[in-house]
C-alpha positions as CSV (number, residue, x, y, z in Angstrom):
1,X,0.2,-0.1,0.3
2,X,1.4,3.5,-0.6
3,X,0.9,6.4,1.8
4,X,-2.5,7.9,0.1
5,X,-4.2,4.6,0.0
6,X,-3.3,4.3,3.8
7,X,-4.8,8.2,4.6
8,X,-7.9,7.1,2.3
9,X,-8.9,4.4,4.6
10,X,-7.7,6.6,7.8
11,X,-10.1,8.7,7.0
12,X,-12.4,6.1,6.2
13,X,-12.2,5.0,8.8
14,X,-11.9,1.4,7.0
15,X,-9.7,-1.3,9.5
16,X,-6.3,-3.2,8.2
17,X,-7.2,-6.0,5.0
18,X,-6.0,-9.5,6.6
19,X,-3.8,-9.9,4.1
20,X,-1.2,-7.3,4.2
21,X,2.3,-7.9,5.6
22,X,3.8,-7.2,8.5
23,X,5.8,-4.3,7.1
24,X,2.9,-2.8,5.9
25,X,0.4,-3.2,9.5
26,X,4.0,-1.7,10.1
27,X,3.3,2.0,8.2
28,X,0.0,1.2,8.7
29,X,0.3,1.7,12.9
30,X,2.9,4.1,12.6
31,X,0.0,6.8,10.5
32,X,-2.5,5.6,12.0
33,X,-0.8,6.5,15.5
34,X,0.2,10.4,13.9
35,X,-2.6,10.4,13.0
36,X,-3.9,10.1,16.1
37,X,-1.9,11.8,17.8
38,X,-2.4,15.0,15.6
39,X,-6.3,14.8,16.0
40,X,-5.1,15.8,19.7
41,X,-4.4,19.2,20.9
42,X,-1.7,19.9,22.6
43,X,-1.8,19.0,26.5
44,X,0.0,22.9,27.0
45,X,0.0,24.9,23.9
46,X,2.1,27.2,21.9
47,X,4.0,28.8,24.7
48,X,3.6,32.6,24.5
49,X,7.2,33.0,23.2
50,X,6.6,30.7,20.1
51,X,5.9,33.7,17.8
52,X,9.2,35.5,18.7
53,X,11.3,32.2,18.5
54,X,10.7,31.5,15.0
55,X,11.4,35.1,14.3
56,X,14.6,35.1,15.8
57,X,15.4,32.3,14.5
58,X,14.7,33.4,11.0
59,X,16.6,36.3,11.5
60,X,19.9,34.6,13.0
61,X,19.7,32.9,9.3
62,X,19.1,35.3,7.5
63,X,22.1,37.2,8.8
64,X,23.4,34.2,8.5
65,X,22.9,34.5,5.0
66,X,23.9,38.6,4.8
67,X,27.5,37.8,6.1
68,X,28.3,35.0,4.1
69,X,27.9,37.1,0.9
70,X,29.2,40.2,2.6
71,X,32.9,37.4,3.0
72,X,32.4,36.8,-0.3
73,X,32.5,40.4,-1.6
74,X,35.1,41.7,0.5
75,X,37.3,38.4,-0.7
76,X,36.3,39.2,-4.0
77,X,37.0,42.6,-3.3
78,X,40.8,41.6,-2.4
79,X,41.5,39.5,-5.3
80,X,39.5,42.5,-7.9
81,X,41.6,45.1,-6.4
82,X,45.2,43.2,-6.7
83,X,44.2,42.9,-9.9
84,X,43.5,46.2,-10.5
85,X,46.2,47.9,-8.8
86,X,48.6,46.2,-10.9
87,X,46.5,46.6,-14.6
88,X,46.7,50.0,-13.3
89,X,50.6,49.6,-13.0
90,X,51.2,48.3,-16.2
91,X,49.5,51.3,-17.9
92,X,51.3,53.6,-16.3
93,X,55.1,51.7,-15.5
94,X,55.0,47.7,-16.8
95,X,58.1,47.2,-15.4
96,X,57.2,48.4,-12.0
97,X,53.8,46.1,-12.6
98,X,56.1,43.0,-13.8
99,X,58.2,43.7,-10.1
100,X,55.9,43.8,-7.9
101,X,53.7,40.7,-9.9
102,X,56.5,39.2,-9.0
103,X,56.7,40.3,-5.5
104,X,53.8,39.1,-5.3
105,X,54.8,36.2,-5.6
106,X,57.0,35.7,-4.0
107,X,55.7,37.0,-0.8
108,X,51.8,34.9,-1.6
109,X,52.2,32.6,1.2
110,X,51.6,36.4,3.3
111,X,49.4,37.7,0.7
112,X,47.3,34.7,1.7
113,X,47.8,34.5,5.0
114,X,46.9,38.2,5.6
115,X,43.8,37.9,3.4
116,X,42.5,34.8,4.7
117,X,43.4,36.4,8.9
118,X,41.1,38.7,7.5
119,X,38.8,37.4,6.6
120,X,39.0,35.2,9.3
121,X,38.5,38.5,11.9
122,X,35.4,39.2,10.0
123,X,33.9,36.0,10.4
124,X,34.9,36.0,14.3
125,X,33.4,39.5,14.7
126,X,30.3,38.6,13.2
127,X,29.7,34.9,15.2
128,X,30.4,37.3,18.8
129,X,28.7,39.8,17.7
130,X,25.6,37.7,17.4
131,X,26.4,36.2,20.3
132,X,26.0,38.9,22.1
133,X,22.6,40.1,20.6
């Protein structure tokens, strides 16, 4: 039996057929327990701050998404800024642009670590601010 058939049987109040398999009976019993629990209301009801909790969690989720976009834009900004500096220096003086490129290649790990440190600081600051508020 599929889900729709079981649901139709429960809605119409029919009993379980006798020639059903053990797994089918288990599935039918699970659905029956679920529908029985869904028809009863909770004993205590929803807490008074339920909507506040839901909206707070939604705001946190949206803030995390915005923070992620900001961090990605910051990383792209660093890359674009270095590329733009190289292009402008190439237009002004090609030999100095080549020296800048060689220096960037020589100190690539310093540039990478500085970028990671900057982005890590942004992420850490966002996490601490999120926990505080």
